[in-house]
C-alpha positions, 0 to 999 in steps of 0.5 A, spaced: 499 499 500 502 506 498 501 511 504 497 517 503 500 523 502 502 528 508 499 534 509 506 537 508 506 534 501 499 536 499 501 543 501 507 543 497 504 540 491 499 545 491 504 551 492 508 548 486 501 548 481 500 555 483 507 557 481 505 555 474 503 560 469 497 558 464 500 560 457 496 562 451 496 558 444 498 562 439 497 559 432 500 562 426 496 560 420 503 561 416 508 557 420 512 551 417 516 547 421 524 547 419 527 541 417 530 540 423 524 541 427 521 535 423 527 530 423 526 531 430 519 530 431 520 524 426 525 521 430 521 522 436 515 519 433 520 513 432 521 514 424 527 511 420 530 518 417 532 514 411 527 508 410 520 513 412 522 520 408 516 519 405 512 519 412 515 526 414 508 529 412 506 526 419 511 529 423 510 536 419 502 535 420 504 533 428 508 540 429 502 544 426 497 540 430 493 545 435 491 543 442 484 540 443 479 543 446 480 545 453 488 543 453 492 549 455 499 549 455 502 551 462 509 553 464 512 550 471 516 555 476 523 551 473 520 554 466 518 546 464 512 546 459 506 541 460 499 541 458 492 541 462 485 540 460 481 545 464 475 540 464 478 533 465 483 536 470 488 531 466 496 534 465 501 531 461 508 533 459 507 531 451 502 535 447 495 531 447 496 530 440 502 526 440 499 519 441 494 520 435 501 521 431 504 516 434 499 511 432 498 515 425 505 513 423 505 506 426 498 505 421 502 508 415 508 504 416 504 498 416 500 500 410 508 501 406 510 494 409 504 490 406 505 493 400 499 498 400 503 504 400 502 510 405 496 515 404 499 521 400 500 527 405 494 532 406 495 538 401 
């Protein structure tokens, strides 16, 4: 069994949450990720930089994805960014859409491996 948190631990946790700053997502309609950003995110998604080049559109799309409804970026007192859902109370370190793009990459990679070819990138 995990012991219940002490009142001091709870108070410290609340104090550190209070030090977080809620950020506003600033969406630039003309934003295009740099090649370095695409490569970094493609690697993070698990892509092979040589074999999966035809799937880099997934990394590009993921970098441009806005936050889902009710999610806001927040910054800790230490300067780390996390995401908080103000409806559910959930908080995550990774962008809430990252799992979707990891799954999309896996699905498209499977199609390529099966010889069916990946879906073309959106225009």
